[in-house]
N, C-alpha and C positions, 0 to 999 in steps of 0.2 A: 504494500501500499503506499502511496507516496502523495506528498503535498503538491498541488497543482503549480507548476512553473515551467517555464520555457526550457525545453531540452531535458525534462526529467525521464522521459521514456528512453533516452539514449545514456543515461548517466551510468557509468560501470558501477556494479555492486559487489562488494566482497562480504559473504556471510560471516567472515570472522572477525571484521572491523564494524561493529554495529554502532558504536559511538559515531564514527565517520559517517556512515550512512544516514544515521539520525541527522547530524548536523547538516547533510545536504537535502534534507526532506524526505529520506525513504524509512519507512518503519515497517521492519521485517519481524515476521512470525513463523518460527522454525517448527516443523514437525506438527502443525494444528490444523484441524478442519475449521474454517472460519465462516460464520454467518454474519452478513452485514446488515445492522438495522437502523433506520433512521427514525428519530421522534423528537418532535419539538425543535428544529433546526439544527440538531446534534446527530452525529453519526456513532454508533456505539458497533462494537465486535464480541460475539460470542465465540470464544475459543474452547475448542473441544479437541483435546490432544488425541492425536490419530491412534496412539496405542493402548487407550483407555486406561493407562495407569495412574495418570495425573487428575487432579481437580479440573473442573470447567471452570472458566474465567470469563467474566463480561467486562469490558474494557473500554474505555474512550480516548480515541486518539486527541492528543494536545500539541501545542507547538512544540514543547519540551519532550514529547515522547509518547507515553499513554499513562492514563490515570486508571488505576483499578476501581471498577465501580463495584462489583460483587464476586464472591467465590462460591461455587457450588460445590462442596466436600462430597467425595465420592465415600460411601458406607458400605461395608460389608464386603462380600467377595468382588472381586476385581478380575474380570476376564480380558 
């Protein structure tokens, strides 16, 4: 996901340099399935880990990166 700006689609991305990517306006979510939600003029992401081992996280992209809105803890058996 990236902030709208000239040339952003051609910007190189290094998944091991997340701070530099964020400074250029690229927000990377690795190993996650994401559902994008729009509410009240804001964008939210529902992040569900692909391996089902971690908790589901609801975040809001901000200028500084992302703000964690809610965490849905997995309880019981994890498959």
